[in-house]
C-alpha positions in Angstrom: 2.3 -10.1 -10.8 5.1 -10.1 -13.3 3.4 -7.3 -15.4 3.3 -5.0 -12.3 6.8 -5.8 -11.3 8.1 -5.0 -14.9 5.9 -1.9 -15.4 8.1 1.3 -15.2 5.1 3.2 -13.7 4.9 0.8 -10.8 8.1 2.0 -9.0 6.2 2.7 -5.7 4.5 -0.7 -5.9 7.8 -2.5 -6.3 9.6 -0.5 -3.6 6.9 -1.0 -1.1 5.9 -4.6 -1.7 8.4 -5.8 1.0 6.5 -3.9 3.7 3.0 -5.1 2.6 1.2 -7.6 4.7 -0.3 -9.2 1.7 -1.5 -8.9 -1.9 -4.8 -9.8 -3.6 -4.0 -10.4 -7.2 -7.0 -10.2 -9.6 -5.6 -10.9 -13.1 -8.9 -10.0 -14.9 -11.2 -7.4 -13.4 -14.1 -6.5 -15.8 -16.2 -3.4 -15.4 -19.1 -2.5 -17.8 -22.1 -0.3 -17.7 -24.8 1.8 -19.3 -26.8 3.5 -16.6 -26.5 0.3 -14.5 -23.1 -1.0 -14.1 -21.2 -3.9 -12.6 -17.7 -5.0 -12.0 -15.9 -8.0 -10.8 -13.2 -10.6 -10.9 -11.6 -13.5 -9.2 -8.1 -13.5 -7.6 -5.8 -15.0 -5.1 -4.8 -13.5 -1.7 -1.3 -14.2 -0.3 0.1 -12.9 2.9 3.6 -13.2 4.4 4.7 -13.7 8.0 7.6 -12.1 9.9 10.1 -14.5 8.2 8.9 -13.1 4.9 7.7 -16.5 3.7 4.6 -16.1 1.5 1.5 -18.1 2.2 -0.1 -20.4 -0.4 -3.0 -18.6 -2.2 -6.6 -18.4 -1.0 -9.1 -17.7 -3.8 -11.4 -14.7 -3.5 -14.0 -12.8 -5.6 -14.3 -9.0 -5.9 -17.7 -7.6 -7.1 -19.5 -4.3 -7.1 -22.5 -2.6 -8.8 -23.4 1.0 -9.6 -26.2 3.2 -10.9 -25.8 6.5 -12.6 -24.5 8.3 -15.6 -22.0 5.8 -17.0 -21.2 4.0 -20.2 -18.3 2.0 -21.3 -16.3 -1.1 -20.6 -12.9 -1.9 -19.2 -10.7 -4.9 -18.4 -8.0 -4.4 -15.9 -5.3 -6.3 -14.0 -5.7 -5.3 -10.3 -3.6 -5.9 -7.3 -4.7 -4.8 -3.8 -1.8 -4.3 -1.5 -2.7 -4.9 2.1 -0.8 -2.3 4.2 -2.2 -2.7 7.7 -3.3 -5.4 10.2 -6.9 -4.0 9.9 -6.8 -4.7 6.2 -5.4 -8.2 6.7 -8.0 -9.0 9.4 -10.8 -7.7 7.1 -9.6 -10.1 4.4 -10.1 -13.1 6.7 -13.8 -12.3 7.3 -16.5 -14.1 5.4 -17.2 -11.0 3.3 -16.4 -7.4 3.7 -16.7 -4.1 1.8 -13.8 -1.9 0.8 -14.2 1.5 2.3 -16.5 0.3 5.1 -14.5 -2.5 6.8 -11.1 -1.4 5.5 -10.1 1.9 3.9 -9.0 1.7 0.3 -7.2 4.2 -1.9 -5.7 4.3 -5.4 -2.1 3.2 -5.2 0.5 5.8 -6.0 2.6 5.3 -9.1 6.0 6.6 -10.1 9.2 7.0 -8.2 8.3 10.2 -6.2 4.8 9.0 -5.1 3.7 9.9 -1.6 3.1 7.1 1.0 -0.6 6.5 1.6 -2.1 5.7 5.0 -5.0 3.5 3.8 -5.4 -0.1 4.9 -5.4 -1.3 1.3 -4.0 0.3 -1.8 -5.4 -0.6 -5.2 -3.1 -0.7 -8.2 -4.4 -1.3 -11.7 -3.2 -1.7 -15.3 -6.3 -1.2 -17.5 -7.5 -0.9 -21.1 -10.9 0.4 -22.0 -13.2 3.4 -21.9 -13.6 3.9 -18.1 -10.1 5.0 -17.2 -9.0 3.8 -13.8 -10.6 1.4 -11.3 -12.5 2.6 -8.3 -12.9 -0.3 -5.8 -14.4 1.6 -2.9 -17.6 -0.2 -1.9 -16.7 -3.4 -3.6 -17.5 -6.6 -1.8 -14.7 -9.2 -1.3 -15.5 -12.7 -0.3 -13.7 -16.1 -0.3 -14.3 -18.6 -3.0 -14.7 -21.6 -0.7 -15.4 -24.1 -3.4 -12.3 -23.1 -5.4 -10.2 -23.3 -2.2 -11.5 -26.8 -1.5 -10.9 -27.9 -5.0 -7.4 -26.5 -5.2 -6.3 -28.0 -1.9 -8.2 -31.3 -2.2 -10.2 -30.9 1.0 -12.5 -28.4 2.7 -10.4 -25.4 3.9 -11.1 -21.8 5.0 -8.9 -18.8 4.2 -7.6 -18.9 7.8 -6.4 -22.5 7.3 -4.5 -21.4 4.2 -3.2 -17.9 5.2 -2.8 -18.1 9.0 -2.5 -21.8 10.1 -0.8 -22.7 6.8 -1.7 -26.3 7.1 -2.3 -26.8 3.4 -0.1 -26.4 0.3 -0.1 -26.9 -3.4 3.2 -26.9 -5.3 1.4 -25.3 -8.3 1.7 -22.0 -6.4 5.5 -22.3 -5.7 6.5 -20.2 -8.8 4.3 -17.3 -7.7 5.5 -17.6 -4.0 9.1 -17.6 -5.2 8.6 -14.6 -7.4 7.1 -12.6 -4.5 10.0 -13.8 -2.2 12.6 -12.7 -4.7 11.1 -9.2 -4.9 11.2 -8.9 -1.1 14.9 -10.0 -0.9 16.0 -7.7 -3.8 
C-alpha cells in the first residue's frame, strides 16, 4: 500500500481512495506464459464503513489462465479498488469472476485521469516482459484456511468484513495507514 501511496503516477488512486468501498491488496501477482499462461497471487481485502473505519483483513486469492500467442513473465503489485456496492457484494461471495460478476477496468493514473464507472478498478506497479496486468476473467476466492489461522478460529469473510466480530492487532498498522489517507 505504501508503494502506491508514494508513487507520483498514482495521484488518481490517492485522491479517490477515500471514496472507495474497499481495497484488495495483492503484494505479489505473478503472470507467466508461453502459449499457455497463468497468473495469480494472494492478498487481503479490507472495506470501510460509513464512519470510515477500515475492517480487519480477509485473505483472498486471485487466479487466471490463458491460451494464445504469449510469452514472458511479470511480477506486479496489484490493488483492486472496489468502487460500487455491486463490487463489494461480489467480493463477499464464495468465488466470482472479474468482468462477469463485477465489471473491472484498468485504474486511471496521473492527476488529470478521468473517473471510471466500473465496479472495480485495477491498479498495478509491475516489472517484467508482459507490460500491464489484465485481470478481466480472473477468479477471486476467499482463503478460508488462512482466515481461520490468522484469527484463531473458523471465520468467513462476512464475519471479518461485515459483522466485524474478529480482530488481530497485527493489521492495525495497515488499518491506520489507510485511515490516515482518508483523513488527509
